[in-house]
N, C-alpha and C positions, 0 to 999 in steps of 0.2 A: 504494500500500500504506500502511496505517496500522499503527503499532506502539504497543503498551502495554508498556513495558519491552522485553523480548525477544520478546513475543508478536506474531506477524505476522498481520494481519487484511486482508481485501480492502478495496479502495477503498470508502469510505462504508459501513462496517459497520453492521448493525442489532443493537442491544443490547436484550435483555429487561430491563426495569426491575425492581428489587427491589420487590415489593409484598407487604405484610403479608397473610397468609392466602390468597395467590394463587400466588406464584412458588415453589412447593415442587417437589420432584424430579419428580413426575408431570407437572405442567404445564410445567416447564422442558424435560422430554424431548420433549413434544409440540411445543413452540415450536422446539426445536433441529431436529427432523425437518423442520420447515417453513421452515427457513432462518435462524433466529436465529444470529448470529455469535458473540455472547457472551451468557451468561445469568448472572443474579445471584440469590442466595438472598433470601428474605425478610430484612428487617433483624433483627438479633439484638442483644439487650441485653447490654452488657458486664457489667453487674451480675448478670444472670441466668446468664451463663456461669460467672462466678466462684462463684456460689452453687450451681452444678451443677443449676440448675432444669431439669427434664425437657423442658419445651417448648422452651427455648432450645437445649439440647444436641441435640435431635432435628433442629433446623434446620441443624445442621452436616453432615447427610448429603449427600454429593455422590457422583456416579457418573462413571465414565470416559467414557460416551457424551455427557456434558454439556460436556466441555471445549472451549474454555476457559471456566471458571466462576469467578465472583468471590463471595466471602463478604462480606456487608455487615454492619458492626457500628455500634452507636451508643452514645454515652455522653459524659460531660463531665468525668469524673475521670481524670486522666492515669495514675495508677498502675493503676486498673482497666482502662483501655484497653490498657496495656502488657501486663498479665497476660493479657488476652483474646487478644492477638497470639499468645502462646505456645500457648494452647488451640486457636485457630483453625488454626495451622500443622499440627497433628496430622491434620487432615482433608485436607491437601495440596491446597488450592485453587490456582488459577493467579494470582489477584488478591485483594488485600484492599481492600475499599472502605469508606470512612468516610461515614456518613450525617450530613451537615450541612444537611439539607433538610426532614426530616419536620416538617409543620406541626401535628401532632396535639397537643392541649393536654397530655396526660399525659406526653409526651416533652419538649415545650418547657418545661414547668414545672420540669423538672429541669436545665434549661440545655443539654439535648442536642438533637439534630436541628437544626431551624431556630433553636432557642433560642440556639445558639452564634453566630448572625449578629449578636447584640448585642455580642459580644466577639471581634473579629477577631484580636486578639493571642493569645487562647487557642486559637482555631481553627488559627492558624499553628503554635503550640507543639505542640499535640496531633499535628498532621500531621508535623512535623519529628521528634518523638520516636518516632513509630510507624514512620517511614521508617528511622530508625536501628536499630530493633529487629528488622527482618526483611529478608531478601534478596528477598522477593516484591515485585512492583510494588504500590505503594499508590496508589489512586485516590480521588477525592472526588466525591460527588454533593451538590449544593447548590442554592440558589435565588438569585434576583437580589439579595435583601437582606431585611431585616426588614420594611420597608415602603417605599412609594414615595420617601419623603424620605431614605432611608438606603441607596440603591443605590450600592455601590462595587465592583461585581463585577469590573471591569477590574483594580483594585488588588488585590482579594482573590485573583484568579487568578494574578497575578504573584507574590504572596507565597507562595502554595501551590506554584507551580512552583519557586520559588527554594529551597524547603526539601526538594525531591525528589519532589513529587507527580508521578505518571507520566501521568495523564490526568484531565480534569475533565468531569463531566456536569452541565449547568446546566438547571434547570427554569425556564421563562420567566415565573414568577410570584414575587411576594414572599410572605413568610409571612402577611402581613395578608390577602392575597387568598385564601389557602387554595387551593381548586380552582375559584374563581369567576372570572368574566370571561375574557378571552382571554389566552393566553400571549403575551408580547412577546419575539420572537426578536432584536430589534435590539440589545439589550445583550449577548446571547450572541455575535452577529456582531462586536461591538466588541471582545470578548475575543479572538476568533479573528483579527481583523485587526490586533491589537496586534503591532507588529514584534518585541516582546520575547518573545512566546510561541512556543514550539516544540513543546509537548506537544499531543496530540489534545484537541480541544474538541468534546464531543458535546452536541447539543441535545435537550431533553426538554420535553414539554408540547404537547398538541393535535396530535400527529402521528397523525391519525386517518384519513387517506386516502393512497393512493399519491401523489396530486398534492401533498399537503402535504409528504411526505417528499422529493419531487423539489425542491420549493421550498426546503426547508431546505438541500439540497445545492447547488443551482444559484444561487439568489438570495442566500442568507445565507452560503454558502461554508463551512459547518461540516464537521467531519471524519466525522460519523456521527450517527445518530438513536437515541435511547433510547426504546423503545416501552413504554408502560404500559397505560393503560385500553383502548386500541384492541385489545389482544391478548386481553382477558378473554373467554372463550367463543369466541375467534376466533384460534386459534394459526396459522391460515393467513395472517394479515396479513403476516407476514414474506415469505412466498412471493409474495403478491400485489404487494407493493412491488417486489421484485426483478424480477418478470416485467414490471411496468410500466416499470422503469428500462431493461430490455433491449429491449422491443418498442414502448413507448408505448401499449400496449393493456392492457385489464383482462383478467384471467383470467375464465373463465366462472364464474358464481355457484356457490358450494359447494352440492352437491345435498343433499337431505334424507338420502339414504343415507349420504353422507359425514359429515354432522353426527351422525347416530345412531351410526355406527360409532366416531367419535372420542369422543363422549360416553360410550359404553359402555367404551371402552378407558380413558378418564380415570377413570371410577368404579372399574374393576377395579384400576387401578394405585394409586389412593389406598387402597383396601382392603388391597392387598398391602403397601404402604409402611407404613401405619399399623398393620398387623397387627390390624385391628379393623374389622368390618363397619360398626358404628355411626359410628366416626370417619371412615371413608371416605365414607359417605353424607353426613355433615354437611359435610365439607370441599369437596365438589363442588357443593353446592347453588347457590352464588353464580354458577356458570357457565351454568346451564341457560337462563336468560332470554335470554342472548346467543348461546348455541349455536343456539337456535331462533328467533332474532329475525326478525320479519317474517312469520312464519307466521300466517295469519288463524285466528281462533277457537281459539287455542292455550291459552287460560287453563285449561281443564279439565285438560289434560295437565301444564301447568306446576305446578298445585296438587298433583297427585299426586307430582311429582318433588321438590317442596320441602317436603312435609309428611310423606312416608313415612319411617320409620326402617328399613325393610326394603329391602336392596339388590335383592332379587328383584322387589319391587313397582316399583322404579325401572326396572330392566331391562325389565319388562313394559310400563311406560309408554313406554319408548323404542320397543319393538316395535309398540305401538299407533300411535305417531306415524308410523313407517315405513309401516305398513299403510294408514293413512288419507291421508297426505300424500305418500308416497314415489312 
């Protein structure tokens, strides 16, 4: 069993990574149905929450069926982050997660996300003060370091644990790498194998097959895997990994009918959550290429799905796919 604070999870839990414009309530619900043990919101700007920005506030929506669910926030200003804790607690999440890993320039340029990897003392102080501010478990998602020459993740993890961090998820790349090259899990294993560490250490980055998840568990000895890009358009990934762990075999390929049914549900859930047909249509577009990945001669249907502003036209395109390929 793995514990984040008082939250009990199964051995080697699978976590849905916080992903901007991806891990919203509809997608989280689909992943939860397919075996995700913990899900996280999209990352939320502390400054946006304080300003009561509509987009940031909407991201605080969480539902009972998602639990345990973590709300992830980012920022570099201590007072803003502390005020954010008070706002976030009203949504009653199970976990508050701090983003110390986003490599995107607009976040990093403000000293937030992976930008804080240049100032480990500030990273430690922010974590310490946020832990003091709440009774909820505070976790951190970060990267190996700013660049290859500044990797101090073993020391960083110790310092975060010492100030009360309840678990750490580590992406196996530096900020300089962005999402290029291969993730290096060896430094994450070094954190886990440090005899001083007693909190869960989750690995992130390139967990894109059941075999890779098994490798993270058995070869690198980590406490769990945080799944990001492999789940986009493929909420079944969590179920596929768990089936492989239990049987050593792969689940049968997801049928066209299953893909169509899930894509339809996803679109309708987005429309219902956004209370807007247009917003629902726009929010789900990024998933279609992967929902229907591998289908030959699919371009004509994909173009309909990603260019139409009418939900009915998209639903019709789904039906055409089922009729032709199902």
